[in-house]
N, C-alpha and C positions, 0 to 999 in steps of 0.2 A: 450501798452508797453512803457517803459521809453526810453529816449535817453541817450547817453553817457554823454552829457554835464550836464544833470540834476543830474547825479550820481557822479560828480566830487568830489574827496576827501572822498567818502563813502567807507565803507567796506560792501561787499555783501557776501552772504553765499550760496554755492551750497549744495543741499540736494537731497537725493534719497528717494522719498516717500515710495517705496516698495522695500524690499530687494530681491524680486523675479523677478522684472522687471528692465531692464536696461534703466530707464527713470530718468533723472536728471533735477532739476529746480534751477535756480538762483533767490534767493529771496532777496528783499531789506529789510531795517530795518522796514518798515511799513507792511511787510508781503505780498506785491504784487509780483507776479512772473514777472521777468524782461526778462528771457531767458530760453530756454529749450535745452536739449541735449539728443538725443536718439541713442542708439547703437545697432548694429546688427553684432554679431560676428559669421560668418559662417566659415566653414572649409576653411582655407587658404585665406580667404578674410575678411577684416574688413571695415566697413563703419559706420560712425557716421553722424547723421543729426542734424544740429543746427538751432534754430529759435530764433530770438530776435533782438532788436535794428533796426527794420525795414527791416530785410532781412532773407533769408533762405539759408543755405549753407550745403555742404556735405564735409566730410573729408574722403578721400579714401586712404587706404594704398596700395601702388603700388609695393613695393619690399619686398621680403621675408627675404633677408640676411642683409639688412641695412634699416634704417628708412627713408622712402620716403613717404610723405603724400601730396597728391594733394588736394588743396582747390578749390572748384568750387561752382557755384551757383546751386541750386536744379534744376534738369531737363536739365542741360548742360553737355556736354561730356568732354570739355577741362578745365583743371584747370587754374585759373588766378594767383595762387600763389602756392609755393611748400615749404614744410618743409623737409630739408635734414640733416641727421646726421649719424654718424657711430654707429655701433651696441651697443657698451658699452661706448660711449662718453657722458659726462655730458653736453656738449654744442652742440646745433644744430643751423642751419642757416635757416632763413625764407626768401626765395627769393620772393620778391614782384614785381609787374609790374614796368617797367621803370628802371630796374637794381638795385633797392633799396634792401638792405639786413639788416635784423634785426637779433639779436641773441636771442636764447631761451636757457636759462641756468637753470640747476637743481642743487640745493644744497642739497645733500642727508641727511646730519645730521640735517638740519633744515626742511626738507620736503617742500621746497620752489621752485616753478618754477617762473622765472622772464623773461619777454620779454623786451629787450632794443632796442632802435632804433640805427641807424648808428653812432650817436654821443655818445652812451653809456647812454642816458637818459632813465629812466624806463618808459615803456608804461603801463604795468600791471603786478601785482604779484598775485600768488595764493599759499596759504599755506594749506597743508592737515591737517585735524583734525582726531584724533584717534576715531574710532567709528566702530560699526558693519556694518553700512551702509557707503557708501562713502560720505564724507563731506569735504568741503574746504572753506576757507575764501579768497575772492578776494578783493584786494585793488586797487581802481581806483585813480590814482594820480590827483592832482588839475589841472594840465595842460593836457587836453584831446585831443588836436588837432591830434596827431598821431593815437590815439585810435578811433577817429571818422572816420578816413579813413579806418580803418581795425577793425571794431567792433567784428568780428569773432575771434579775438585773445583771447578774454576772454573765449570763448568756447574751443578754441584749446588747451590752456594750461591745462584746466581741463580735456579734453579728454585724454591728455598725462598722467595725473595722474591716471585716471580710467584705462587706458590700462596697465600702469606700475603695479598697484596694482592687476589687474586681472592676469597678467602674473606671478607675484610673488606668488600668491595663488595657481597657477597650479604646481609650482615647487616642 
């Protein structure tokens, strides 16, 4: 699998190979699979498993009434980072180790999720594409130092898009 530094400035594409399975792949321009995201939505519990960029992570939804997502390494019980947001808010806070906070914003009319660091610099963006299957384009900025520390952010924002579209289709 590729590293974040080798993908600096690139536009990657999330794809769902089968409409019947909740399995997603992040594909580079040359067709190689860079990362994977698998979801399992059971009654009142949601968990997504991400693999890529040299690591494996789980995104576990911990609260029913407001958005609280624990990010942990696969096989561990305690999260090392948490995504917190209000139920209908467009902006969420990603609480990282050592008290660092990033913002995860959603621009509804553009279909765009963006992660920015504490200084307001973009870390990664994902724009959803209209399709029968879930697709999105991810833009990796040329400055990748923050993203190299938290490579799971690429999978996190796409997971938020998948969850949002799934909930909208149930309504």
